[in-house]
C-alpha positions in Angstrom: 118.1 145.6 84.5 121.1 143.6 83.4 121.8 141.6 80.3 121.2 138.3 82.3 117.7 139.2 83.2 114.7 138.3 80.8 112.0 140.7 80.0 109.8 140.6 83.1 106.1 141.7 82.7 106.2 142.7 86.5 109.0 145.2 86.0 108.5 146.2 82.2 104.7 146.5 82.0 104.2 149.4 84.5 106.9 151.3 82.8 105.7 150.4 79.3 102.1 151.3 80.3 103.1 154.7 81.8 105.0 155.6 78.5 102.2 154.4 76.5 99.9 156.6 78.4 102.2 159.5 77.4 101.8 158.7 73.8 105.2 157.0 73.5 105.5 153.7 71.4 107.1 150.9 73.3 109.1 148.1 71.5 110.6 145.3 73.6 112.8 142.5 72.4 114.9 139.8 73.9 118.4 138.6 72.6 118.2 135.2 71.0 119.8 133.4 74.0 117.1 134.9 76.4 114.2 133.9 74.1 115.7 130.3 74.1 115.9 130.5 78.0 112.2 131.6 78.1 111.3 128.6 75.9 113.4 125.9 77.5 113.7 127.1 81.1 117.5 126.5 80.9 120.1 129.1 81.5 122.6 129.3 78.9 125.6 131.5 78.1 124.9 134.7 76.0 125.5 134.5 72.3 128.7 135.6 70.6 128.8 139.3 70.2 128.3 139.3 66.5 125.0 137.5 67.3 123.8 140.0 70.0 124.7 143.0 67.7 122.7 141.5 64.8 119.6 141.0 67.1 120.1 144.5 68.3 120.4 146.0 64.9 117.4 143.8 63.6 115.2 145.2 66.4 116.3 148.7 65.6 115.3 148.1 61.9 111.9 147.5 62.9 111.4 150.8 64.4 110.3 154.2 62.8 113.7 155.8 62.1 112.0 159.3 62.0 111.0 159.3 65.7 113.1 159.8 68.8 114.5 156.7 70.4 115.2 155.9 74.0 116.8 152.4 74.8 116.4 150.9 78.2 117.6 147.6 79.3 
């Protein structure tokens, strides 16, 4: 998946479900501009890099740092 694609239940759910069956914890997030797109239906340019990095770091901060991490986007 690319940065321009929103989280799509048709493509994400089977993978998330399969990982959950293997006792993996799955955490999904969207960047702010993608969340706005989902709410408004309007395609916009990505946020500035500093905003994207903050969103990514905030998502990482929500995770248990003592567990292995695999990042897929």
